[in-house]
All heavy atoms as TSV, in Angstrom:
chain	resi	resn	atom	element	x	y	z
A	1	MET	N	N	3.203	-17.109	-23.085
A	1	MET	CA	C	2.954	-17.468	-21.770
A	1	MET	C	C	3.748	-16.576	-20.773
A	1	MET	O	O	3.341	-16.169	-19.806
A	1	MET	CB	C	3.164	-18.890	-21.436
A	1	MET	CG	C	2.529	-19.257	-20.192
A	1	MET	SD	S	0.786	-19.111	-20.241
A	1	MET	CE	C	0.348	-20.088	-18.892
A	2	TYR	N	N	5.031	-16.384	-21.273
A	2	TYR	CA	C	5.871	-15.521	-20.393
A	2	TYR	C	C	5.480	-14.090	-20.330
A	2	TYR	O	O	5.634	-13.404	-19.268
A	2	TYR	CB	C	7.406	-15.517	-20.864
A	2	TYR	CG	C	7.962	-16.961	-20.749
A	2	TYR	CD1	C	8.343	-17.687	-21.840
A	2	TYR	CD2	C	8.174	-17.443	-19.432
A	2	TYR	CE1	C	8.993	-18.904	-21.789
A	2	TYR	CE2	C	8.758	-18.717	-19.276
A	2	TYR	CZ	C	9.119	-19.417	-20.408
A	2	TYR	OH	O	9.627	-20.727	-20.232
A	3	LEU	N	N	5.000	-13.632	-21.470
A	3	LEU	CA	C	4.469	-12.221	-21.490
A	3	LEU	C	C	3.153	-12.031	-20.537
A	3	LEU	O	O	3.150	-10.997	-19.952
A	3	LEU	CB	C	4.059	-11.934	-23.011
A	3	LEU	CG	C	3.584	-10.464	-23.287
A	3	LEU	CD1	C	4.673	-9.450	-22.823
A	3	LEU	CD2	C	3.147	-10.325	-24.596
A	4	VAL	N	N	2.400	-13.034	-20.529
A	4	VAL	CA	C	1.211	-12.921	-19.585
A	4	VAL	C	C	1.589	-12.776	-18.259
A	4	VAL	O	O	1.099	-11.973	-17.409
A	4	VAL	CB	C	0.286	-14.107	-19.796
A	4	VAL	CG1	C	-0.799	-14.128	-18.786
A	4	VAL	CG2	C	-0.342	-14.178	-21.157
A	5	PHE	N	N	2.613	-13.731	-17.755
A	5	PHE	CA	C	2.962	-13.636	-16.426
A	5	PHE	C	C	3.899	-12.384	-16.131
A	5	PHE	O	O	3.733	-11.901	-14.940
A	5	PHE	CB	C	3.969	-14.957	-16.045
A	5	PHE	CG	C	3.102	-16.201	-15.898
A	5	PHE	CD1	C	3.677	-17.355	-16.423
A	5	PHE	CD2	C	2.027	-16.129	-15.139
A	5	PHE	CE1	C	2.890	-18.586	-16.241
A	5	PHE	CE2	C	1.247	-17.450	-14.998
A	5	PHE	CZ	C	1.717	-18.514	-15.513
A	6	SER	N	N	4.535	-11.918	-17.036
A	6	SER	CA	C	5.304	-10.677	-16.889
A	6	SER	C	C	4.301	-9.481	-16.647
A	6	SER	O	O	4.499	-8.614	-15.853
A	6	SER	CB	C	6.172	-10.297	-18.046
A	6	SER	OG	O	7.111	-11.325	-18.205
A	7	CYS	N	N	3.286	-9.467	-17.444
A	7	CYS	CA	C	2.158	-8.392	-17.247
A	7	CYS	C	C	1.441	-8.521	-15.890
A	7	CYS	O	O	1.159	-7.550	-15.275
A	7	CYS	CB	C	1.153	-8.509	-18.298
A	7	CYS	SG	S	1.788	-8.051	-20.008
A	8	LEU	N	N	1.150	-9.755	-15.484
A	8	LEU	CA	C	0.622	-9.962	-14.130
A	8	LEU	C	C	1.528	-9.520	-13.038
A	8	LEU	O	O	1.038	-8.828	-12.101
A	8	LEU	CB	C	0.260	-11.511	-13.955
A	8	LEU	CG	C	-0.883	-11.962	-14.701
A	8	LEU	CD1	C	-1.019	-13.475	-14.461
A	8	LEU	CD2	C	-2.154	-11.243	-14.357
A	9	GLY	N	N	2.785	-9.690	-13.324
A	9	GLY	CA	C	3.827	-9.249	-12.234
A	9	GLY	C	C	3.829	-7.699	-12.205
A	9	GLY	O	O	3.916	-7.162	-11.054
A	10	LEU	N	N	3.881	-7.024	-13.250
A	10	LEU	CA	C	3.808	-5.672	-13.401
A	10	LEU	C	C	2.483	-5.036	-12.720
A	10	LEU	O	O	2.576	-4.071	-11.923
A	10	LEU	CB	C	3.862	-5.195	-14.829
A	10	LEU	CG	C	3.839	-3.720	-15.063
A	10	LEU	CD1	C	5.121	-2.928	-14.437
A	10	LEU	CD2	C	3.760	-3.373	-16.652
A	11	ILE	N	N	1.380	-5.618	-13.073
A	11	ILE	CA	C	0.125	-5.171	-12.525
A	11	ILE	C	C	0.114	-5.396	-11.010
A	11	ILE	O	O	-0.349	-4.499	-10.229
A	11	ILE	CB	C	-1.128	-5.866	-13.208
A	11	ILE	CG1	C	-1.118	-5.326	-14.625
A	11	ILE	CG2	C	-2.427	-5.561	-12.429
A	11	ILE	CD1	C	-2.084	-6.253	-15.515
A	12	GLY	N	N	0.662	-6.540	-10.481
A	12	GLY	CA	C	0.754	-6.802	-9.057
A	12	GLY	C	C	1.559	-5.688	-8.411
A	12	GLY	O	O	1.251	-5.274	-7.304
A	13	GLY	N	N	2.673	-5.320	-9.014
A	13	GLY	CA	C	3.593	-4.314	-8.466
A	13	GLY	C	C	2.737	-2.998	-8.317
A	13	GLY	O	O	2.947	-2.346	-7.281
A	14	LEU	N	N	1.987	-2.691	-9.356
A	14	LEU	CA	C	1.316	-1.350	-9.240
A	14	LEU	C	C	0.202	-1.436	-8.188
A	14	LEU	O	O	-0.097	-0.471	-7.460
A	14	LEU	CB	C	0.676	-1.199	-10.581
A	14	LEU	CG	C	1.665	-0.760	-11.655
A	14	LEU	CD1	C	0.940	-0.725	-13.024
A	14	LEU	CD2	C	2.334	0.468	-11.369
A	15	LEU	N	N	-0.465	-2.644	-8.056
A	15	LEU	CA	C	-1.367	-2.759	-6.908
A	15	LEU	C	C	-0.736	-2.578	-5.580
A	15	LEU	O	O	-1.301	-2.005	-4.663
A	15	LEU	CB	C	-2.110	-4.241	-6.950
A	15	LEU	CG	C	-3.050	-4.342	-8.118
A	15	LEU	CD1	C	-3.622	-5.844	-8.120
A	15	LEU	CD2	C	-4.241	-3.393	-7.942
A	16	CYS	N	N	0.498	-3.230	-5.296
A	16	CYS	CA	C	1.163	-3.065	-4.145
A	16	CYS	C	C	1.542	-1.540	-3.859
A	16	CYS	O	O	1.399	-1.137	-2.792
A	16	CYS	CB	C	2.443	-3.960	-4.082
A	16	CYS	SG	S	2.156	-5.697	-3.946
A	17	CYS	N	N	1.926	-0.815	-4.925
A	17	CYS	CA	C	2.241	0.445	-4.694
A	17	CYS	C	C	1.011	1.334	-4.394
A	17	CYS	O	O	1.139	2.205	-3.511
A	17	CYS	CB	C	2.822	1.139	-6.051
A	17	CYS	SG	S	4.491	0.451	-6.460
A	18	THR	N	N	-0.107	0.956	-5.030
A	18	THR	CA	C	-1.343	1.730	-4.683
A	18	THR	C	C	-1.723	1.512	-3.238
A	18	THR	O	O	-2.268	2.440	-2.466
A	18	THR	CB	C	-2.402	1.302	-5.659
A	18	THR	OG1	O	-2.067	1.575	-6.973
A	18	THR	CG2	C	-3.747	2.094	-5.382
A	19	GLY	N	N	-1.636	0.228	-2.824
A	19	GLY	CA	C	-1.970	-0.089	-1.351
A	19	GLY	C	C	-1.075	0.593	-0.400
A	19	GLY	O	O	-1.581	1.162	0.650
A	20	ASP	N	N	0.234	0.872	-0.732
A	20	ASP	CA	C	1.142	1.517	0.060
A	20	ASP	C	C	0.893	2.950	0.164
A	20	ASP	O	O	0.898	3.663	1.299
A	20	ASP	CB	C	2.601	1.373	-0.320
A	20	ASP	CG	C	3.251	-0.001	-0.033
A	20	ASP	OD1	O	2.666	-0.715	0.907
A	20	ASP	OD2	O	4.261	-0.311	-0.518
A	21	ILE	N	N	0.428	3.552	-0.909
A	21	ILE	CA	C	0.017	4.942	-0.984
A	21	ILE	C	C	-1.153	5.205	-0.049
A	21	ILE	O	O	-1.291	6.216	0.690
A	21	ILE	CB	C	-0.212	5.468	-2.413
A	21	ILE	CG1	C	1.121	5.544	-3.120
A	21	ILE	CG2	C	-0.981	6.785	-2.385
A	21	ILE	CD1	C	1.065	5.816	-4.581
A	22	LEU	N	N	-2.155	4.358	-0.209
A	22	LEU	CA	C	-3.400	4.402	0.606
A	22	LEU	C	C	-3.057	4.395	2.083
A	22	LEU	O	O	-3.682	4.966	2.953
A	22	LEU	CB	C	-4.389	3.409	0.325
A	22	LEU	CG	C	-5.195	3.524	-0.948
A	22	LEU	CD1	C	-6.021	2.307	-1.316
A	22	LEU	CD2	C	-6.098	4.846	-0.791
A	23	PHE	N	N	-2.152	3.545	2.448
A	23	PHE	CA	C	-1.703	3.239	3.848
A	23	PHE	C	C	-0.916	4.436	4.360
A	23	PHE	O	O	-0.896	4.709	5.550
A	23	PHE	CB	C	-1.028	1.994	3.990
A	23	PHE	CG	C	-0.750	1.562	5.344
A	23	PHE	CD1	C	-1.695	1.168	6.253
A	23	PHE	CD2	C	0.623	1.651	5.866
A	23	PHE	CE1	C	-1.357	0.751	7.604
A	23	PHE	CE2	C	0.971	1.291	7.141
A	23	PHE	CZ	C	-0.102	0.877	7.938
A	24	ASP	N	N	-0.100	5.028	3.585
A	24	ASP	CA	C	0.979	5.918	4.114
A	24	ASP	C	C	0.631	7.405	4.046
A	24	ASP	O	O	1.190	8.224	4.695
A	24	ASP	CB	C	2.250	5.721	3.351
A	24	ASP	CG	C	3.446	6.227	4.039
A	24	ASP	OD1	O	3.545	6.176	5.297
A	24	ASP	OD2	O	4.327	6.906	3.476
A	25	LEU	N	N	-0.227	7.891	3.096
A	25	LEU	CA	C	-0.554	9.218	3.056
A	25	LEU	C	C	-1.513	9.625	4.145
A	25	LEU	O	O	-2.596	9.150	4.323
A	25	LEU	CB	C	-1.313	9.683	1.732
A	25	LEU	CG	C	-0.361	9.518	0.401
A	25	LEU	CD1	C	-1.241	9.830	-0.815
A	25	LEU	CD2	C	0.682	10.413	0.545
A	26	LYS	N	N	-0.989	10.571	5.000
A	26	LYS	CA	C	-1.701	11.011	6.253
A	26	LYS	C	C	-2.472	12.242	6.049
A	26	LYS	O	O	-3.287	12.575	6.908
A	26	LYS	CB	C	-0.713	11.136	7.412
A	26	LYS	CG	C	0.301	10.071	7.563
A	26	LYS	CD	C	-0.341	8.765	8.046
A	26	LYS	CE	C	0.576	7.665	8.388
A	26	LYS	NZ	N	1.595	7.276	7.431
A	27	GLY	N	N	-2.299	13.016	5.078
A	27	GLY	CA	C	-3.014	14.286	4.829
A	27	GLY	C	C	-2.293	15.489	5.367
A	27	GLY	O	O	-1.288	15.335	5.972
A	28	ALA	N	N	-2.978	16.559	5.189
A	28	ALA	CA	C	-2.364	17.837	5.539
A	28	ALA	C	C	-2.447	18.024	7.058
A	28	ALA	O	O	-3.338	17.502	7.720
A	28	ALA	CB	C	-3.149	19.013	4.846
A	29	GLY	N	N	-1.484	18.725	7.602
A	29	GLY	CA	C	-1.510	18.909	9.045
A	29	GLY	C	C	-0.840	17.762	9.890
A	29	GLY	O	O	-0.864	17.733	11.114
A	30	ASN	N	N	-0.351	16.701	9.238
A	30	ASN	CA	C	0.279	15.691	9.900
A	30	ASN	C	C	1.607	16.110	10.542
A	30	ASN	O	O	2.356	16.816	9.932
A	30	ASN	CB	C	0.512	14.520	8.980
A	30	ASN	CG	C	1.105	13.257	9.700
A	30	ASN	OD1	O	0.509	12.784	10.664
A	30	ASN	ND2	N	2.102	12.700	9.297
A	31	GLU	N	N	1.845	15.629	11.778
A	31	GLU	CA	C	3.025	15.918	12.541
A	31	GLU	C	C	3.695	14.596	12.928
A	31	GLU	O	O	2.977	13.757	13.326
A	31	GLU	CB	C	2.805	16.885	13.695
A	31	GLU	CG	C	2.274	18.144	13.316
A	31	GLU	CD	C	2.127	19.004	14.577
A	31	GLU	OE1	O	2.495	18.618	15.618
A	31	GLU	OE2	O	1.329	20.080	14.384
A	32	LYS	N	N	4.979	14.530	12.883
A	32	LYS	CA	C	5.682	13.440	13.439
A	32	LYS	C	C	5.883	13.640	15.048
A	32	LYS	O	O	6.551	14.672	15.308
A	32	LYS	CB	C	7.072	13.176	12.784
A	32	LYS	CG	C	6.905	12.926	11.277
A	32	LYS	CD	C	6.557	11.470	11.132
A	32	LYS	CE	C	6.628	11.076	9.685
A	32	LYS	NZ	N	6.411	9.667	9.463
A	33	LEU	N	N	5.500	12.756	15.793
A	33	LEU	CA	C	5.573	12.900	17.222
A	33	LEU	C	C	6.439	11.788	17.793
A	33	LEU	O	O	6.745	10.854	17.242
A	33	LEU	CB	C	4.077	12.765	17.836
A	33	LEU	CG	C	2.997	13.670	17.200
A	33	LEU	CD1	C	1.699	13.385	17.799
A	33	LEU	CD2	C	3.311	15.179	17.551
A	34	GLY	N	N	6.806	12.050	19.117
A	34	GLY	CA	C	7.543	11.159	19.918
A	34	GLY	C	C	9.077	11.453	19.706
A	34	GLY	O	O	9.489	12.395	18.967
A	35	THR	N	N	9.851	10.825	20.569
A	35	THR	CA	C	11.246	11.191	20.530
A	35	THR	C	C	11.981	10.640	19.377
A	35	THR	O	O	12.929	11.342	18.901
A	35	THR	CB	C	11.904	10.377	21.838
A	35	THR	OG1	O	11.759	9.110	21.771
A	35	THR	CG2	C	11.401	11.100	23.075
A	36	SER	N	N	11.636	9.566	18.707
A	36	SER	CA	C	12.159	9.073	17.578
A	36	SER	C	C	11.279	9.415	16.231
A	36	SER	O	O	11.611	9.000	15.221
A	36	SER	CB	C	12.281	7.544	17.644
A	36	SER	OG	O	11.101	6.902	17.751
A	37	LYS	N	N	10.297	10.177	16.463
A	37	LYS	CA	C	9.424	10.720	15.370
A	37	LYS	C	C	8.801	9.581	14.573
A	37	LYS	O	O	8.828	9.652	13.312
A	37	LYS	CB	C	10.289	11.665	14.458
A	37	LYS	CG	C	10.934	12.760	15.031
A	37	LYS	CD	C	10.007	13.825	15.549
A	37	LYS	CE	C	10.740	14.976	16.121
A	37	LYS	NZ	N	9.847	15.797	17.109
A	38	ASN	N	N	8.314	8.585	15.225
A	38	ASN	CA	C	7.679	7.327	14.508
A	38	ASN	C	C	6.265	7.435	14.628
A	38	ASN	O	O	5.543	6.629	13.905
A	38	ASN	CB	C	8.150	6.115	15.242
A	38	ASN	CG	C	9.602	5.754	14.852
A	38	ASN	OD1	O	10.129	6.120	13.818
A	38	ASN	ND2	N	10.226	5.028	15.650
A	39	ILE	N	N	5.637	8.391	15.406
A	39	ILE	CA	C	4.247	8.437	15.552
A	39	ILE	C	C	3.688	9.616	14.690
A	39	ILE	O	O	4.149	10.784	14.756
A	39	ILE	CB	C	3.810	8.650	17.015
A	39	ILE	CG1	C	4.380	7.564	17.859
A	39	ILE	CG2	C	2.340	8.692	17.115
A	39	ILE	CD1	C	4.231	7.757	19.378
A	40	ASP	N	N	2.646	9.245	13.901
A	40	ASP	CA	C	1.960	10.257	13.074
A	40	ASP	C	C	0.715	10.809	13.795
A	40	ASP	O	O	-0.071	9.928	14.330
A	40	ASP	CB	C	1.595	9.661	11.724
A	40	ASP	CG	C	2.825	9.516	10.874
A	40	ASP	OD1	O	3.541	10.455	10.584
A	40	ASP	OD2	O	3.033	8.217	10.386
A	41	SER	N	N	0.532	12.067	13.681
A	41	SER	CA	C	-0.672	12.662	14.395
A	41	SER	C	C	-2.013	12.449	13.742
A	41	SER	O	O	-3.077	12.481	14.383
A	41	SER	CB	C	-0.506	14.187	14.643
A	41	SER	OG	O	-0.423	14.856	13.469
A	42	ASN	N	N	-2.003	12.143	12.447
A	42	ASN	CA	C	-3.265	12.020	11.698
A	42	ASN	C	C	-3.781	10.622	11.670
A	42	ASN	O	O	-4.776	10.412	10.899
A	42	ASN	CB	C	-3.092	12.576	10.299
A	42	ASN	CG	C	-3.175	14.078	10.262
A	42	ASN	OD1	O	-3.516	14.716	11.318
A	42	ASN	ND2	N	-2.966	14.615	9.188
A	43	TRP	N	N	-3.172	9.640	12.219
A	43	TRP	CA	C	-3.765	8.304	12.362
A	43	TRP	C	C	-5.273	8.194	12.684
A	43	TRP	O	O	-6.077	7.446	12.063
A	43	TRP	CB	C	-3.043	7.337	13.257
A	43	TRP	CG	C	-1.653	6.833	12.654
A	43	TRP	CD1	C	-0.373	7.208	13.021
A	43	TRP	CD2	C	-1.592	5.868	11.641
A	43	TRP	NE1	N	0.417	6.540	12.285
A	43	TRP	CE2	C	-0.127	5.654	11.378
A	43	TRP	CE3	C	-2.338	5.211	10.756
A	43	TRP	CZ2	C	0.415	4.924	10.365
A	43	TRP	CZ3	C	-1.870	4.380	9.775
A	43	TRP	CH2	C	-0.527	4.254	9.596
A	44	ASN	N	N	-5.570	9.032	13.646
A	44	ASN	CA	C	-7.037	9.057	14.071
A	44	ASN	C	C	-7.983	9.640	13.048
A	44	ASN	O	O	-9.181	9.292	13.152
A	44	ASN	CB	C	-7.112	9.789	15.434
A	44	ASN	CG	C	-6.420	9.016	16.588
A	44	ASN	OD1	O	-6.254	7.895	16.515
A	44	ASN	ND2	N	-6.044	9.928	17.556
A	45	LYS	N	N	-7.514	10.429	12.214
A	45	LYS	CA	C	-8.313	11.099	11.152
A	45	LYS	C	C	-8.510	10.212	9.952
A	45	LYS	O	O	-9.420	10.568	9.030
A	45	LYS	CB	C	-7.779	12.413	10.832
A	45	LYS	CG	C	-7.658	13.374	12.004
A	45	LYS	CD	C	-7.115	14.648	11.546
A	45	LYS	CE	C	-6.849	15.619	12.822
A	45	LYS	NZ	N	-6.172	16.887	12.403
A	46	MET	N	N	-7.763	9.152	9.735
A	46	MET	CA	C	-7.779	8.436	8.466
A	46	MET	C	C	-8.924	7.566	8.546
A	46	MET	O	O	-9.412	6.969	9.508
A	46	MET	CB	C	-6.515	7.556	8.402
A	46	MET	CG	C	-5.194	8.371	8.119
A	46	MET	SD	S	-3.767	7.329	8.107
A	46	MET	CE	C	-4.138	6.232	6.771
A	47	ALA	N	N	-9.611	7.393	7.333
A	47	ALA	CA	C	-10.725	6.538	7.091
A	47	ALA	C	C	-10.383	5.087	7.298
A	47	ALA	O	O	-9.274	4.666	6.821
A	47	ALA	CB	C	-11.368	6.791	5.745
A	48	ASP	N	N	-11.207	4.338	7.959
A	48	ASP	CA	C	-10.987	2.908	8.211
A	48	ASP	C	C	-10.985	2.088	7.061
A	48	ASP	O	O	-10.162	1.027	6.935
A	48	ASP	CB	C	-11.975	2.465	9.154
A	48	ASP	CG	C	-11.878	2.988	10.531
A	48	ASP	OD1	O	-10.830	3.422	10.936
A	48	ASP	OD2	O	-12.965	2.931	11.270
A	49	TRP	N	N	-11.714	2.429	5.939
A	49	TRP	CA	C	-11.761	1.677	4.707
A	49	TRP	C	C	-10.352	1.695	4.038
A	49	TRP	O	O	-10.046	0.653	3.350
A	49	TRP	CB	C	-12.756	2.136	3.773
A	49	TRP	CG	C	-12.531	3.579	3.232
A	49	TRP	CD1	C	-13.004	4.645	3.764
A	49	TRP	CD2	C	-11.775	3.884	2.205
A	49	TRP	NE1	N	-12.678	5.810	3.036
A	49	TRP	CE2	C	-11.837	5.325	2.009
A	49	TRP	CE3	C	-11.065	3.195	1.168
A	49	TRP	CZ2	C	-11.218	6.045	1.060
A	49	TRP	CZ3	C	-10.365	3.979	0.207
A	49	TRP	CH2	C	-10.435	5.361	0.160
A	50	ARG	N	N	-9.534	2.643	4.312
A	50	ARG	CA	C	-8.208	2.623	3.707
A	50	ARG	C	C	-7.333	1.563	4.066
A	50	ARG	O	O	-6.472	0.994	3.358
A	50	ARG	CB	C	-7.519	3.958	3.966
A	50	ARG	CG	C	-8.170	5.141	3.152
A	50	ARG	CD	C	-7.592	6.445	3.470
A	50	ARG	NE	N	-6.138	6.561	3.260
A	50	ARG	CZ	C	-5.431	7.629	3.465
A	50	ARG	NH1	N	-5.981	8.754	3.959
A	50	ARG	NH2	N	-4.045	7.545	3.369
A	51	PHE	N	N	-7.389	1.176	5.366
A	51	PHE	CA	C	-6.565	0.094	5.915
A	51	PHE	C	C	-6.982	-1.241	5.308
A	51	PHE	O	O	-6.243	-1.986	4.758
A	51	PHE	CB	C	-6.632	-0.026	7.408
A	51	PHE	CG	C	-6.165	1.172	8.102
A	51	PHE	CD1	C	-7.013	2.090	8.628
A	51	PHE	CD2	C	-4.800	1.422	8.251
A	51	PHE	CE1	C	-6.520	3.192	9.399
A	51	PHE	CE2	C	-4.284	2.459	8.872
A	51	PHE	CZ	C	-5.129	3.413	9.463
A	52	GLY	N	N	-8.350	-1.562	5.225
A	52	GLY	CA	C	-8.767	-2.810	4.624
A	52	GLY	C	C	-8.396	-2.846	3.136
A	52	GLY	O	O	-7.933	-3.931	2.611
A	53	LEU	N	N	-8.654	-1.871	2.375
A	53	LEU	CA	C	-8.327	-1.806	0.956
A	53	LEU	C	C	-6.818	-2.028	0.738
A	53	LEU	O	O	-6.382	-2.639	-0.177
A	53	LEU	CB	C	-8.833	-0.515	0.348
A	53	LEU	CG	C	-8.690	-0.425	-1.142
A	53	LEU	CD1	C	-9.370	-1.580	-1.875
A	53	LEU	CD2	C	-9.151	0.942	-1.799
A	54	SER	N	N	-5.975	-1.329	1.559
A	54	SER	CA	C	-4.550	-1.423	1.493
A	54	SER	C	C	-4.162	-2.848	1.569
A	54	SER	O	O	-3.298	-3.434	0.908
A	54	SER	CB	C	-3.821	-0.530	2.398
A	54	SER	OG	O	-2.479	-0.723	2.477
A	55	ILE	N	N	-4.749	-3.545	2.671
A	55	ILE	CA	C	-4.330	-4.902	2.869
A	55	ILE	C	C	-4.816	-5.798	1.718
A	55	ILE	O	O	-4.091	-6.733	1.326
A	55	ILE	CB	C	-4.912	-5.447	4.211
A	55	ILE	CG1	C	-4.313	-4.705	5.379
A	55	ILE	CG2	C	-4.824	-6.914	4.394
A	55	ILE	CD1	C	-4.885	-4.936	6.689
A	56	ALA	N	N	-5.977	-5.502	1.229
A	56	ALA	CA	C	-6.492	-6.359	0.078
A	56	ALA	C	C	-5.702	-6.208	-1.163
A	56	ALA	O	O	-5.279	-7.275	-1.803
A	56	ALA	CB	C	-8.024	-6.055	-0.173
A	57	LEU	N	N	-5.306	-5.043	-1.451
A	57	LEU	CA	C	-4.458	-4.748	-2.640
A	57	LEU	C	C	-3.092	-5.402	-2.579
A	57	LEU	O	O	-2.548	-5.996	-3.511
A	57	LEU	CB	C	-4.356	-3.294	-2.900
A	57	LEU	CG	C	-5.598	-2.614	-3.392
A	57	LEU	CD1	C	-5.343	-0.991	-3.377
A	57	LEU	CD2	C	-5.952	-3.052	-4.633
A	58	ALA	N	N	-2.563	-5.410	-1.311
A	58	ALA	CA	C	-1.226	-5.997	-1.231
A	58	ALA	C	C	-1.294	-7.451	-1.266
A	58	ALA	O	O	-0.469	-8.147	-1.706
A	58	ALA	CB	C	-0.699	-5.665	0.278
A	59	MET	N	N	-2.403	-8.128	-0.725
A	59	MET	CA	C	-2.534	-9.566	-0.742
A	59	MET	C	C	-2.697	-9.980	-2.277
A	59	MET	O	O	-1.998	-10.896	-2.699
A	59	MET	CB	C	-3.801	-9.913	0.081
A	59	MET	CG	C	-4.010	-11.459	0.035
A	59	MET	SD	S	-5.343	-11.828	1.190
A	59	MET	CE	C	-6.695	-10.995	0.513
A	60	ILE	N	N	-3.559	-9.338	-3.008
A	60	ILE	CA	C	-3.736	-9.714	-4.407
A	60	ILE	C	C	-2.402	-9.355	-5.178
A	60	ILE	O	O	-1.834	-10.112	-6.083
A	60	ILE	CB	C	-4.892	-8.942	-5.052
A	60	ILE	CG1	C	-6.186	-9.385	-4.404
A	60	ILE	CG2	C	-4.997	-9.170	-6.502
A	60	ILE	CD1	C	-7.374	-8.560	-4.588
A	61	GLY	N	N	-1.862	-8.181	-4.960
A	61	GLY	CA	C	-0.697	-7.779	-5.738
A	61	GLY	C	C	0.575	-8.707	-5.424
A	61	GLY	O	O	1.341	-8.925	-6.284
A	62	ASP	N	N	0.686	-9.122	-4.190
A	62	ASP	CA	C	1.753	-10.048	-3.809
A	62	ASP	C	C	1.693	-11.327	-4.651
A	62	ASP	O	O	2.716	-11.969	-5.054
A	62	ASP	CB	C	1.995	-10.274	-2.340
A	62	ASP	CG	C	2.509	-9.137	-1.490
A	62	ASP	OD1	O	3.177	-8.351	-2.253
A	62	ASP	OD2	O	2.443	-9.125	-0.366
A	63	ALA	N	N	0.557	-11.897	-4.817
A	63	ALA	CA	C	0.274	-13.062	-5.446
A	63	ALA	C	C	0.607	-12.916	-6.978
A	63	ALA	O	O	1.209	-13.722	-7.613
A	63	ALA	CB	C	-1.177	-13.612	-5.226
A	64	MET	N	N	0.295	-11.732	-7.549
A	64	MET	CA	C	0.490	-11.417	-8.880
A	64	MET	C	C	1.938	-11.275	-9.199
A	64	MET	O	O	2.506	-11.621	-10.113
A	64	MET	CB	C	-0.268	-10.296	-9.311
A	64	MET	CG	C	-1.751	-10.552	-9.421
A	64	MET	SD	S	-2.825	-9.151	-9.817
A	64	MET	CE	C	-2.459	-8.974	-11.521
A	65	VAL	N	N	2.679	-10.611	-8.191
A	65	VAL	CA	C	4.147	-10.385	-8.376
A	65	VAL	C	C	4.790	-11.757	-8.332
A	65	VAL	O	O	5.824	-12.025	-9.138
A	65	VAL	CB	C	4.663	-9.504	-7.241
A	65	VAL	CG1	C	6.222	-9.530	-7.112
A	65	VAL	CG2	C	4.227	-8.027	-7.559
A	66	GLY	N	N	4.307	-12.636	-7.554
A	66	GLY	CA	C	4.900	-13.979	-7.461
A	66	GLY	C	C	4.784	-14.711	-8.797
A	66	GLY	O	O	5.709	-15.511	-9.177
A	67	LEU	N	N	3.650	-14.417	-9.449
A	67	LEU	CA	C	3.626	-15.154	-10.868
A	67	LEU	C	C	4.518	-14.425	-11.722
A	67	LEU	O	O	4.965	-15.103	-12.747
A	67	LEU	CB	C	2.096	-14.933	-11.291
A	67	LEU	CG	C	0.971	-15.756	-10.562
A	67	LEU	CD1	C	-0.409	-15.383	-11.101
A	67	LEU	CD2	C	1.322	-17.252	-10.843
A	68	GLY	N	N	4.760	-13.219	-11.615
A	68	GLY	CA	C	5.711	-12.508	-12.433
A	68	GLY	C	C	7.100	-13.026	-12.429
A	68	GLY	O	O	7.865	-12.979	-13.410
A	69	PHE	N	N	7.533	-13.533	-11.273
A	69	PHE	CA	C	8.889	-14.058	-11.127
A	69	PHE	C	C	9.029	-15.353	-11.880
A	69	PHE	O	O	9.919	-15.758	-12.384
A	69	PHE	CB	C	9.284	-14.253	-9.721
A	69	PHE	CG	C	9.592	-13.020	-8.943
A	69	PHE	CD1	C	8.968	-12.563	-7.789
A	69	PHE	CD2	C	10.563	-12.172	-9.488
A	69	PHE	CE1	C	9.351	-11.335	-7.218
A	69	PHE	CE2	C	10.987	-10.990	-8.902
A	69	PHE	CZ	C	10.283	-10.623	-7.686
């Protein structure tokens, strides 16, 4: 039983990583704007489905990581 929960935790962590990559990769030509360089120029060019999928993966992944603990 512990092995099953450990595997679920590992898979959940990978899902969270995948969601972060979908959310954070801005593509070629991205520039950091603003005085503190917190604004990315390619936010407008990103596909909308990436935000929803990132949130869904994080929601499922967090639950699985919780089982892993």
